[in-house]
C-alpha positions in Angstrom: 38.2 53.4 49.4 41.5 51.6 49.6 40.5 48.5 47.5 43.2 49.1 45.0 46.0 49.3 47.6 47.6 46.3 49.3 48.9 46.3 52.8 52.5 47.2 51.8 51.3 50.3 50.0 49.1 51.4 52.9 52.0 50.9 55.2 54.2 53.0 52.9 51.6 55.8 52.8 51.4 55.7 56.6 55.2 55.9 57.0 55.3 58.8 54.4 52.5 60.6 56.4 54.5 60.1 59.6 57.7 61.5 58.0 55.8 64.5 56.5 53.6 65.4 59.5 55.7 64.0 62.3 54.3 64.8 65.8 51.4 66.7 64.2 50.0 63.5 62.6 47.3 62.8 65.3 46.1 66.4 65.0 46.0 66.3 61.2 44.1 63.0 61.3 41.6 64.4 63.8 41.1 67.5 61.6 40.5 65.4 58.6 38.0 63.2 60.3 36.2 66.3 61.7 36.1 67.8 58.1 34.6 64.5 56.8 31.9 64.4 59.5 31.1 68.1 58.6 30.8 67.3 54.9 28.5 64.3 55.7 26.3 66.4 57.9 26.1 69.1 55.2 25.0 66.5 52.6 22.4 65.0 55.0 21.0 68.5 55.8 20.9 69.4 52.1 18.9 66.2 51.2 16.5 66.7 54.1 16.0 70.4 53.1 15.4 69.3 49.5 13.0 66.5 50.6 11.1 69.0 52.7 10.9 71.6 49.9 9.8 69.0 47.3 7.4 67.3 49.7 8.7 63.8 48.9 11.1 61.4 50.6 14.3 61.8 48.6 17.7 60.1 49.1 21.1 61.2 47.8 21.1 58.5 45.2 17.8 59.9 43.8 19.5 63.1 42.8 20.9 61.5 39.7 18.9 62.9 36.8 17.9 59.5 35.4 16.8 58.2 38.8 15.0 61.5 39.6 12.9 61.4 36.3 12.2 57.7 36.7 11.0 58.1 40.3 9.2 61.4 40.2 7.9 62.0 36.7 7.2 58.6 35.2 4.6 56.1 36.4 5.3 52.3 36.2 3.2 52.1 33.0 5.0 55.0 31.3 8.3 53.4 32.1 7.3 50.0 30.8 5.9 51.7 27.6 9.2 53.4 27.1 11.3 50.3 27.7 9.3 47.9 25.5 10.5 49.0 22.0 14.0 49.5 23.3 14.0 46.1 24.9 13.0 44.3 21.7 15.7 46.3 19.8 18.2 45.3 22.4 17.3 41.7 22.2 17.6 41.8 18.3 21.0 43.4 18.5 22.1 40.9 21.2 21.0 37.9 19.0 22.8 39.3 16.0 26.0 39.8 17.9 25.8 36.3 19.3 25.5 35.0 15.7 28.5 37.0 14.6 30.5 35.8 17.6 29.6 32.2 16.7 30.6 32.7 13.1 33.9 34.4 14.0 34.8 31.6 16.4 34.1 29.0 13.7 36.3 31.0 11.3 39.0 31.3 13.9 39.0 27.6 14.6 39.1 26.8 10.9 42.0 29.1 10.4 44.0 27.7 13.3 46.9 26.0 11.4 48.9 25.0 14.4 46.2 23.0 16.1 43.9 22.3 13.2 44.1 19.5 10.6 47.1 19.4 8.3 46.8 21.0 4.9 46.9 18.3 2.2 49.5 18.6 -0.5 48.7 18.8 -4.2 50.3 15.3 -4.8 48.1 12.5 -5.7 46.6 10.3 -3.0 48.7 7.3 -4.0 51.9 9.1 -3.2 53.8 8.1 -0.1 54.5 11.7 0.7 53.2 12.8 4.1 50.7 15.7 4.3 52.4 19.1 4.6 51.8 21.4 7.5 52.4 25.1 7.1 53.9 27.0 10.1 52.9 30.6 9.9 55.4 31.6 12.7 58.4 30.2 10.8 58.9 33.3 8.7 
C-alpha cells in the first residue's frame, strides 16, 4: 500500500495527521480500522453468498470477467483450441519484431559517427592527409 512512499514521507504524513486530528487521532485510526474490517467482512460475505448461489467454490479474484469465463464456461480443451491460433500468430509477430530490432540496432551502430570508423575523405589513397571525422554535434 505504501510502497511508493519512503520513511520521510510516511513520517511527514503522520505528523500532518497529528496536526490535523490532534488528540482525536487514536479515535480516528480506530474508526478507520473498524471500517476496513467491516468492508473486508462484507466482501467475504458477498463472495460466500455468490458461491452458495452458483453452487461452485468462487474466490474474489474469480469475479474478473476473463477469469470467470475461463474457469466456469471453458474446458481445458476449449481453452487450448482458442489459444493455439493466437499463440502461433503471437510467435510470428514476436519473431518479426526481433528481426526489426536487430536490423535497427545494426543501422544505429553503422550510423554512430562518434564511436564508429572515420569517414574517408575523397582524396586519393596516396595522399598524406588524415581521414576526416565528421562531428554532428559541432553545428
